[in-house]
TORLO-252155 format. One record per residue (C-alpha): x, y, z; residue in three letters; residue number from 1. Coordinates in Angstrom, 3 decimals, always signed. Example, Ala and Ser with C-alpha at 12.3 -4.5 7.8 and 13.67 -1.06 7.14 Angstrom:
% TORLO-252155
(pt (+12.300,-4.500,+7.800),'ala',1),
(pt (+13.670,-1.060,+7.140),'ser',2),
END
This chain:
% TORLO-252155
(pt (-34.297,-4.410,+18.818),'met',1),
(pt (-35.653,-1.699,+17.591),'val',2),
(pt (-39.662,-0.870,+18.067),'gln',3),
(pt (-41.480,+0.912,+16.469),'ser',4),
(pt (-42.781,+4.061,+18.337),'val',5),
(pt (-46.003,+5.439,+16.403),'ala',6),
(pt (-46.150,+10.231,+17.445),'ser',7),
(pt (-49.177,+10.919,+18.880),'thr',8),
(pt (-49.280,+13.619,+16.022),'val',9),
(pt (-51.534,+12.373,+13.192),'ser',10),
(pt (-51.763,+13.509,+9.645),'ser',11),
(pt (-54.505,+14.813,+8.141),'gly',12),
(pt (-56.976,+12.102,+7.072),'ala',13),
(pt (-53.928,+9.800,+6.158),'asp',14),
(pt (-53.166,+7.472,+9.630),'ser',15),
(pt (-49.992,+8.188,+11.047),'pro',16),
(pt (-46.881,+8.422,+9.895),'ser',17),
(pt (-45.046,+5.668,+12.369),'val',18),
(pt (-41.426,+6.364,+13.583),'phe',19),
(pt (-38.870,+3.793,+14.877),'thr',20),
(pt (-37.250,+4.775,+18.331),'ala',21),
(pt (-33.852,+5.500,+16.605),'arg',22),
(pt (-36.220,+7.714,+13.873),'glu',23),
(pt (-37.252,+9.656,+17.618),'leu',24),
(pt (-33.582,+9.732,+18.534),'leu',25),
(pt (-32.248,+11.253,+15.016),'met',26),
(pt (-35.193,+13.885,+15.416),'ile',27),
(pt (-34.506,+14.908,+19.007),'asn',28),
(pt (-30.423,+14.544,+18.353),'ile',29),
(pt (-30.947,+16.898,+15.178),'leu',30),
(pt (-33.409,+19.630,+17.075),'asp',31),
(pt (-35.992,+18.677,+14.741),'leu',32),
(pt (-40.459,+19.797,+14.389),'asp',33),
(pt (-41.780,+16.482,+13.945),'ile',34),
(pt (-44.622,+19.090,+12.010),'gln',35),
(pt (-41.950,+19.518,+8.967),'val',36),
(pt (-41.213,+15.622,+9.138),'thr',37),
(pt (-43.259,+13.076,+7.054),'arg',38),
(pt (-45.505,+13.034,+9.936),'gln',39),
(pt (-47.624,+15.733,+9.028),'val',40),
(pt (-48.447,+15.928,+5.258),'gln',41),
(pt (-47.265,+18.744,+2.442),'ala',42),
(pt (-50.122,+20.495,+1.574),'ile',43),
(pt (-49.543,+23.680,+0.148),'his',44),
(pt (-46.212,+24.137,-2.243),'leu',45),
(pt (-44.742,+25.973,+0.602),'arg',46),
(pt (-44.718,+23.039,+2.542),'asp',47),
(pt (-43.108,+21.298,+1.136),'tyr',48),
(pt (-40.632,+23.822,+0.593),'tyr',49),
(pt (-40.576,+25.114,+4.178),'lys',50),
(pt (-39.345,+20.944,+4.574),'lys',51),
(pt (-36.840,+21.304,+1.327),'tyr',52),
(pt (-35.872,+24.223,+3.423),'cys',53),
(pt (-34.628,+23.174,+6.988),'val',54),
(pt (-33.534,+19.321,+5.574),'leu',55),
(pt (-30.976,+20.738,+3.244),'thr',56),
(pt (-30.123,+22.807,+6.498),'ser',57),
(pt (-30.072,+19.628,+8.310),'thr',58),
(pt (-28.113,+17.194,+6.535),'leu',59),
(pt (-24.733,+19.077,+6.581),'pro',60),
(pt (-25.240,+19.027,+10.728),'lys',61),
(pt (-25.384,+15.572,+10.666),'ile',62),
(pt (-21.245,+14.779,+11.041),'ala',63),
(pt (-21.340,+17.087,+13.602),'thr',64),
(pt (-24.815,+16.176,+15.600),'ala',65),
(pt (-23.871,+14.538,+19.361),'pro',66),
(pt (-24.415,+10.841,+18.132),'trp',67),
(pt (-22.132,+9.639,+21.374),'gln',68),
(pt (-24.780,+10.392,+23.826),'his',69),
(pt (-25.074,+7.663,+25.169),'pro',70),
(pt (-29.073,+6.457,+24.044),'asp',71),
(pt (-28.058,+6.573,+20.397),'ser',72),
(pt (-26.999,+3.204,+19.819),'gly',73),
(pt (-24.724,+4.399,+17.930),'arg',74),
(pt (-20.923,+4.300,+19.828),'asp',75),
(pt (-21.260,+7.573,+18.261),'gly',76),
(pt (-21.748,+6.936,+15.070),'lys',77),
(pt (-23.778,+9.405,+12.658),'pro',78),
(pt (-26.290,+8.161,+10.230),'pro',79),
(pt (-26.195,+8.279,+6.552),'ile',80),
(pt (-27.180,+10.506,+5.073),'glu',81),
(pt (-30.686,+8.464,+3.794),'lys',82),
(pt (-31.335,+8.277,+7.114),'glu',83),
(pt (-31.879,+11.706,+7.916),'val',84),
(pt (-33.901,+12.273,+4.436),'ile',85),
(pt (-35.625,+9.464,+4.826),'glu',86),
(pt (-37.480,+11.419,+8.329),'leu',87),
(pt (-39.221,+13.522,+5.553),'phe',88),
(pt (-39.370,+12.357,+2.899),'ile',89),
(pt (-38.357,+8.597,+0.400),'gly',90),
(pt (-34.662,+9.171,-1.050),'lys',91),
(pt (-35.541,+8.464,-4.526),'ser',92),
(pt (-38.856,+11.527,-4.140),'ala',93),
(pt (-36.306,+13.270,-2.376),'trp',94),
(pt (-33.482,+13.349,-5.310),'his',95),
(pt (-35.987,+13.117,-8.424),'asn',96),
(pt (-38.800,+15.760,-7.356),'ser',97),
(pt (-38.140,+17.480,-3.845),'trp',98),
(pt (-34.260,+18.232,-5.018),'met',99),
(pt (-34.294,+19.275,-8.416),'pro',100),
(pt (-36.685,+21.661,-8.697),'lys',101),
(pt (-36.658,+23.699,-5.724),'phe',102),
(pt (-32.232,+23.773,-6.300),'asn',103),
(pt (-33.479,+25.564,-9.842),'arg',104),
(pt (-35.855,+28.062,-8.050),'val',105),
(pt (-33.112,+28.862,-5.832),'val',106),
(pt (-30.576,+29.458,-8.337),'gln',107),
(pt (-32.597,+30.618,-10.766),'his',108),
(pt (-36.366,+32.352,-9.945),'phe',109),
(pt (-35.730,+34.102,-7.265),'pro',110),
(pt (-39.454,+36.208,-7.379),'glu',111),
(pt (-40.402,+32.822,-7.094),'met',112),
(pt (-38.003,+31.857,-3.931),'lys',113),
(pt (-39.775,+35.248,-2.806),'lys',114),
(pt (-43.299,+33.726,-3.072),'trp',115),
(pt (-42.356,+30.220,-1.193),'leu',116),
(pt (-40.715,+31.966,+1.625),'glu',117),
(pt (-44.143,+34.136,+2.084),'asp',118),
(pt (-42.177,+37.158,+2.004),'asp',119),
(pt (-43.886,+39.922,+1.874),'pro',120),
(pt (-41.275,+41.619,-0.442),'thr',121),
(pt (-42.725,+38.757,-3.115),'ala',122),
(pt (-44.759,+39.365,-6.291),'glu',123),
(pt (-49.090,+38.260,-5.623),'leu',124),
(pt (-49.956,+35.653,-6.210),'thr',125),
(pt (-52.188,+36.086,-8.999),'lys',126),
(pt (-48.444,+37.633,-11.213),'lys',127),
(pt (-46.420,+35.111,-10.830),'leu',128),
(pt (-48.622,+32.106,-11.318),'trp',129),
(pt (-51.243,+34.067,-13.511),'gly',130),
(pt (-53.968,+32.287,-10.758),'arg',131),
(pt (-55.915,+33.337,-7.624),'asp',132),
(pt (-54.291,+33.044,-4.219),'gln',133),
(pt (-56.863,+30.022,-2.852),'asp',134),
(pt (-55.166,+27.543,-5.750),'gln',135),
(pt (-53.053,+24.472,-3.324),'leu',136),
(pt (-50.527,+24.541,-5.953),'phe',137),
(pt (-48.008,+21.457,-6.072),'lys',138),
(pt (-44.249,+20.199,-7.423),'leu',139),
(pt (-45.894,+19.149,-10.728),'asn',140),
(pt (-47.440,+23.361,-11.590),'gln',141),
(pt (-43.759,+24.931,-10.750),'leu',142),
(pt (-41.796,+22.229,-12.505),'gln',143),
(pt (-44.402,+22.915,-15.049),'phe',144),
(pt (-44.754,+27.692,-14.300),'trp',145),
(pt (-40.048,+26.897,-14.978),'met',146),
(pt (-40.221,+24.704,-17.348),'asp',147),
(pt (-43.361,+27.417,-19.350),'asn',148),
(pt (-40.730,+30.590,-18.509),'asn',149),
(pt (-42.810,+31.657,-15.349),'gly',150),
(pt (-46.181,+30.854,-16.388),'thr',151),
(pt (-49.162,+28.714,-15.947),'leu',152),
(pt (-50.217,+29.393,-19.910),'asp',153),
(pt (-50.077,+26.528,-21.753),'val',154),
(pt (-48.433,+29.038,-24.800),'gly',155),
(pt (-45.850,+30.568,-22.312),'gly',156),
(pt (-47.461,+33.800,-23.622),'ser',157),
(pt (-45.280,+35.370,-20.393),'lys',158),
(pt (-41.915,+35.814,-21.379),'lys',159),
(pt (-42.304,+34.675,-25.492),'ser',160),
(pt (-39.672,+31.528,-25.658),'lys',161),
(pt (-41.970,+29.216,-25.378),'gly',162),
(pt (-40.995,+25.024,-25.095),'lys',163),
(pt (-41.283,+22.233,-26.582),'ser',164),
(pt (-44.480,+19.730,-26.213),'lys',165),
(pt (-41.722,+17.285,-25.309),'ala',166),
(pt (-40.925,+19.593,-22.304),'gln',167),
(pt (-43.663,+19.958,-21.671),'asp',168),
(pt (-45.372,+16.308,-21.699),'ser',169),
(pt (-42.551,+15.424,-19.262),'ala',170),
(pt (-43.294,+18.189,-16.270),'val',171),
(pt (-45.777,+14.842,-15.340),'gly',172),
(pt (-43.370,+12.479,-15.357),'thr',173),
(pt (-41.185,+13.575,-12.344),'gly',174),
(pt (-38.871,+14.345,-15.251),'val',175),
(pt (-36.357,+16.953,-13.724),'ala',176),
(pt (-34.431,+19.468,-16.460),'ser',177),
(pt (-31.059,+19.807,-16.386),'gly',178),
(pt (-28.724,+22.791,-16.675),'ser',179),
(pt (-28.565,+22.126,-20.467),'gly',180),
(pt (-32.588,+23.020,-21.151),'glu',181),
(pt (-31.269,+26.213,-23.367),'gly',182),
(pt (-30.237,+24.340,-25.721),'lys',183),
(pt (-33.029,+22.061,-27.088),'lys',184),
(pt (-34.242,+22.555,-29.860),'lys',185),
(pt (-38.209,+22.489,-31.553),'lys',186),
(pt (-38.596,+19.481,-33.059),'lys',187),
(pt (-41.821,+19.563,-35.169),'lys',188),
(pt (-43.666,+16.939,-34.444),'ser',189),
(pt (-46.001,+15.673,-37.554),'val',190),
(pt (-49.035,+13.223,-36.924),'val',191),
(pt (-50.057,+11.934,-40.125),'ser',192),
(pt (-53.055,+9.613,-40.470),'ser',193),
(pt (-53.027,+6.145,-42.862),'thr',194),
(pt (-56.930,+5.388,-42.550),'arg',195),
END
């Protein structure tokens, strides 16, 4: 019988997330800092990225962690990947948002990756984002920034390549851009009024 156990760590204004005894055991066996789990709500984009990095480095360890521990309750069987992901975030949010966005940053935007890691050699926030340092950037702004050629300006003037309005509006829907995004052609939409 698995009982819910509430941790003493609060997630700010929200009530604390509740971990089951099994989840707490997974956190212990995987040697995770509770501060990067779903227990503590991410506020800044860098917080989301830190959680992403910890999770991506943890997933390969599932198979080799010491699950045969007498208290594991799994007879030496590791948890499924979904269980570990859900220590951090919901499975759908991981696959539809975090993973595609941050994988794209890591693969195609080295300066943004440095900025997310708070690397001292990273471009300043104002130069990279075109915004003030005190702004709390979110995942949807990162998606827009990537789709808009490295700028938050609506015109995409930073590199003058631009994207279609349809792509810009897709940012708010959580649609992840695929690798064939450069092959998309701009389509002009004609709005007519028959009144």
